C-alpha positions in Angstrom: 13.3 -21.7 14.4 14.1 -18.5 12.7 11.9 -15.9 12.6 11.6 -13.9 9.1 12.9 -10.5 9.3 11.1 -7.2 8.1 11.7 -5.5 4.8 13.4 -2.4 5.1 10.6 -1.0 3.3 7.9 -2.2 5.8 5.7 0.5 6.9 5.2 1.4 2.9 4.7 -2.4 2.0 1.8 -2.5 4.8 0.3 0.7 3.6 0.3 -0.8 -0.3 -1.4 -4.2 1.1 -4.0 -2.3 3.2 -4.6 0.0 0.4 -5.7 -3.3 -1.6 -8.3 -3.5 1.0 -8.5 -7.3 0.1 -7.5 -8.3 3.8 -10.4 -10.5 5.6 -12.5 -10.8 2.4 -14.7 -13.7 0.6 -13.0 -16.2 -1.3 -13.0 -14.9 -5.4 -12.5 -17.4 -8.3 -10.0 -15.1 -10.1 -7.5 -16.2 -7.0 -9.0 -19.6 -6.4 -9.0 -20.9 -10.3 -4.8 -20.0 -10.0 -4.2 -22.0 -6.8 -6.5 -24.8 -8.5 -4.0 -24.5 -11.5 -1.1 -24.8 -9.2 -2.4 -27.7 -7.1 -2.9 -29.5 -10.3 0.2 -28.8 -12.2 3.0 -29.4 -9.6 0.9 -32.5 -8.0 0.9 -30.6 -4.3 -1.9 -31.1 -1.7 -1.8 -27.3 -0.6 -1.5 -24.0 -2.6 -1.7 -20.5 -1.0 -2.2 -17.0 -2.1 -0.8 -15.4 0.8 -0.7 -12.0 2.3 1.6 -11.1 4.6 0.0 -8.7 7.0 1.7 -7.1 10.1 1.8 -10.0 12.5 0.3 -12.7 10.3 -0.1 -14.1 7.0 -3.6 -14.1 5.5 -4.7 -16.3 3.0 -6.6 -14.9 0.2 -6.8 -18.1 -1.7 -6.2 -21.3 0.1 -6.6 -24.9 -1.3 -6.1 -27.8 1.0 -5.9 -25.9 4.3 -8.5 -25.8 7.1 -7.2 -21.9 8.1 -7.6 -18.6 6.9 -4.2 -17.9 8.6 -1.1 -18.2 10.8 1.6 -16.0 12.8 3.8 -14.4 10.7 6.5 -15.3 12.6 6.4 -19.2 11.9 5.4 -18.0 8.4 7.4 -19.5 5.5 6.3 -16.6 3.2 7.6 -14.0 5.6 11.0 -15.1 4.6 9.7 -15.1 1.1 9.1 -11.5 1.0 12.7 -10.5 1.6 13.8 -11.5 -1.6 12.9 -11.1 -5.4 13.0 -14.8 -6.3 11.5 -18.3 -5.4 12.3 -19.4 -2.0 12.8 -22.8 -2.1 12.9 -25.7 0.7 13.2 -29.2 -0.5 12.8 -30.9 2.9 12.1 -28.5 6.0 13.2 -30.8 8.7 16.7 -30.8 7.2 16.7 -27.1 7.2 18.0 -25.5 10.6 15.8 -22.2 9.7 12.4 -24.8 9.8 13.5 -28.0 11.6 11.5 -26.8 15.0 8.9 -24.4 13.0 5.4 -25.6 14.7 4.1 -26.1 10.8 6.6 -28.4 10.1 6.4 -30.8 13.6 2.8 -30.0 13.5 0.1 -30.0 11.1 0.4 -29.1 8.2 3.7 -31.2 8.4 5.5 -28.8 5.8 8.4 -30.9 4.3 8.5 -29.1 0.9 7.9 -25.1 0.2 8.0 -22.7 -3.0 7.3 -19.7 -2.6 7.3 -16.8 -5.2 7.1 -13.5 -4.0 4.1 -11.4 -5.5 5.2 -7.4 -6.5 2.9 -4.6 -6.2 3.3 -1.9 -8.8 5.1 0.3 -6.7 7.6 -2.6 -5.5 6.4 -3.8 -2.7 6.3 -7.4 -1.6 2.9 -7.8 -0.6 2.9 -12.4 -0.2 3.4 -15.1 -2.2 2.0 -17.5 -4.6 3.4 -21.0 -2.8 3.1 -24.4 -3.0 3.9 -26.8 0.1 3.9 -30.6 0.0 4.1 -33.2 3.3 6.9 -35.0 1.2 10.6 -33.7 0.4 10.8 -32.5 -2.9 12.2 -30.6 -5.9 11.4 -28.5 -8.5 13.2 -28.3 -12.0 13.9 -25.4 -14.2 11.1 -25.4 -16.2 9.0 -26.0 -12.8 10.3 -22.6 -11.5 9.4 -20.7 -14.3 6.0 -22.3 -14.4 5.5 -21.1 -10.8 6.5 -17.7 -11.5 4.6 -17.6 -14.6 1.6 -18.4 -12.1 2.5 -15.8 -9.1 2.3 -12.7 -12.3 -1.1 -13.8 -13.3 -1.7 -13.6 -9.3 0.1 -10.0 -9.4 -2.2 -9.3 -12.7 -5.2 -9.7 -10.4 -3.6 -7.8 -7.2 -2.6 -5.1 -9.7 -6.6 -4.5 -10.7 -7.7 -4.2 -7.5 -4.9 -1.7 -6.6 -6.2 0.2 -9.5 -9.3 0.9 -7.9 -7.7 2.9 -5.0 -5.2 4.5 -7.2 -5.2 7.4 -9.4 -4.6 6.7 -12.9 -2.9 10.1 -13.4 -0.8 10.7 -10.6 -0.4 7.2 -8.9 -1.2 7.9 -5.8 -4.1 6.8 -3.8 -7.7 8.1 -5.2 -10.5 9.0 -2.5 -11.9 5.5 -2.0 -8.1 4.3 -1.5 -7.7 7.4 0.8 -10.7 6.9 2.9 -9.6 3.1 3.6 -6.2 4.2 5.0 -6.8 6.9 6.4 -10.2 5.5 8.6 -7.7 2.8 9.7 -5.1 4.7 10.7 -7.5 7.0 12.8 -8.9 3.9 14.6 -5.2 3.1 15.3 -5.0 6.9 17.0 -7.6 6.2 18.7 -7.0 3.1 20.3 -3.2 4.2 21.0 -4.3 7.8 21.8 -2.4 9.1 19.5 -2.2 12.8 17.3 -3.0 13.0 13.9 -3.5 15.7 11.2 -5.2 16.4 8.2 -4.3 18.7 5.6 -6.5 19.4 2.1 -4.7 20.9 -0.7 -6.2 23.0 -3.8 -3.9 23.6 -6.5 -4.0 27.3 -7.1 -5.1 28.6 -10.6 -5.7 25.0 -12.0 -8.3 26.6 -14.6 -5.6 29.3 -15.7 -3.1 26.4 -16.7 -5.4 24.8 -18.2 -7.4 27.2 -20.3 -3.9 29.1 -21.3 -1.5 25.7 -21.6 -3.9 23.2 -22.3 -4.7 20.2 -20.6 -2.1 17.9 -21.3 0.0 20.5 -19.4 -2.5 20.4 -16.7 -2.1 17.0 -16.4 1.9 17.6 -16.1 1.0 20.3 -13.5 -1.0 17.5 -11.2 2.0 15.1 -11.4 4.4 17.4 -10.9 2.4 18.5 -7.4 2.1 15.0 -6.4 5.5 14.1 -6.8 6.7 17.2 -4.8 4.2 15.9 -2.0 5.8 12.1 -2.0 9.4 13.8 -1.8 8.0 15.9 1.0 6.2 14.3 3.4 7.0 10.7 5.5 7.1 7.4 3.4 4.5 6.7 6.7 2.3 9.7 5.5 -1.1 9.3 3.5 -1.1 11.2 0.2 -4.0 11.5 -2.2 -5.5 13.2 -5.0 -9.2 13.4 -3.6 -10.4 14.7 -7.1 -9.9 17.3 -10.0 -7.1 20.0 -8.4 -7.5 18.4 -4.8 -5.1 16.4 -3.0 -4.9 15.3 0.9 -2.4 14.1 3.4 -2.8 12.3 6.8 -0.3 12.3 9.4 -0.2 10.1 12.1 1.4 10.4 15.2 2.1 14.1 14.4 1.2 17.0 16.3 -0.4 20.1 14.7 2.7 22.3 15.2 4.7 19.6 13.5 2.0 18.9 10.6 2.5 22.8 10.1 6.2 22.3 10.1 6.0 19.5 7.1 3.4 21.4 5.1 5.4 24.7 5.0 8.6 22.5 3.7 6.3 21.0 1.2 5.7 24.5 -0.1 8.8 25.6 -0.2 9.7 22.3 -2.1 7.5 23.3 -4.4 8.8 26.8 -4.9 12.1 25.3 -5.9 10.3 22.5 -8.1 8.8 25.9 -10.3 11.8 27.0 -12.1 13.2 23.3 -12.9 9.9 22.8 -14.5 10.5 25.0 -17.3 6.7 25.3 -17.8 5.8 28.5 -18.1 3.7 28.7 -14.5 3.8 28.7 -11.3 2.7 26.2 -9.0 1.1 27.1 -5.9 -1.5 25.9 -3.3 -4.0 27.0 -0.5 -4.0 24.7 2.3 -6.3 23.6 5.4 -4.9 21.8 8.1 -6.7 20.3 11.1 -5.7 18.5 14.1 -7.9 15.1 15.0 -10.2 15.4 18.0 -12.1 12.2 18.3 -14.7 13.7 20.6 -15.5 16.8 17.8 -14.9 14.2 14.8 -17.0 11.5 14.7 -15.9 10.1 11.6 -13.5 10.7 8.7 -15.9 12.5 6.6 -16.5 15.2 9.5 -12.6 15.5 9.5 -12.2 15.9 5.9 -14.8 18.4 6.0 -13.3 20.2 8.4 -9.8 20.6 6.7 -11.6 21.5 3.6 -13.2 24.3 5.2 -10.3 25.9 6.5 -8.7 25.3 2.8 -11.2 27.2 1.6 -10.8 29.7 3.8 -7.2 30.2 3.3 -8.0 30.4 -0.6 -10.9 32.6 -0.2 -8.7 35.0 1.8 -6.0 35.2 -0.8 -8.3 35.8 -3.4 -9.4 38.9 -1.4 -5.7 40.1 -0.8 -4.7 39.6 -4.8 -8.1 41.4 -5.6 
C-alpha cells in the first residue's frame, strides 16, 4: 500500500482547513444535497465530501458509509489533494498503490474511486468530493465534467464558510477566525510544553490617513499593512485583522526574544514598503508583545488583553514623546 505524501504547503493547508471551523460539525443539507445528487447522477453507492485533516480524513457529508472518518494513511483522498485534476482509479485491485489497502481488501471494498480536489480561496486543497463503487468502472469525459461541476458547488459552500472567518478587505483572518485558530494553537502549546507569543499591532495615525486622504486610501493602507505582515512572518504564524486598524500575530513554538526579532524585521519591512507605495504618508505601528504563560493566561482573551494593554502603553508613550 502506498501512503499518500504530504503537500508542500501542508502547514498553510491545515491552517486554512481549521480556520473554517467545520471539522467534527453536524451534517448540513447544503453539503448533503450535493452528495445525494452525486450518488444519483453517477449511480454509485457512496458519495462523500471528505476533508483531509492532519492524520485523518473526516466526512462533512457521507452517503453510503457507516463511519465519519478514516485514517489519512489509507485514504484515497490523501492522494487526490496532491494534484489539481480528478484522481481516478477504475479498479483498485489492479493498482499497485491500493491493491492491499484495507479499504480495498475489507469494507467498503473499494474498486472504483473518482475524487475531485476541493480548493480554498488561497489555493489550498482541503479535501475532495468523491464517488466510490464496489464494482470496477470508468467515467466518460462528460462524467468528469459533471463531477467537476459538483465539486465547484461544494467549493462554493466552503467559500461561504471561509468568508465568515476572513476579513473581506485584507483577506486575512478576522477576529472570529483568529480566536478559533489561536485557541487550537494554544492547546497544542500546553500539551507539548511549547512557548508561544502574541503580538498586538495598532496602525499609527490611521484617522489622519482617512481624514486627509479619504477612506479608499485608508483601505489601501490596511491592505498594504496586512500584505507586509504576510510577507514578513512565517507561513505557520497566525495573523489577523482584529478590527478597525488593529491586527494580531500569534507565533507558536517561538520564544519572546525570537518573536521580538520577528516584529523588528516586520517594522523594517514596513519602512521599506513606504517609499514604494507612493502614498504621501508613511505606515507605522505600535505593538505589544506578550509571552504565553498558562498559569497567568487562563484563556486566549487573557492573553489578548495583555497584548492590547502593552500595545496601548507603547502607543501612549510614543504620543507623549511626540507631544
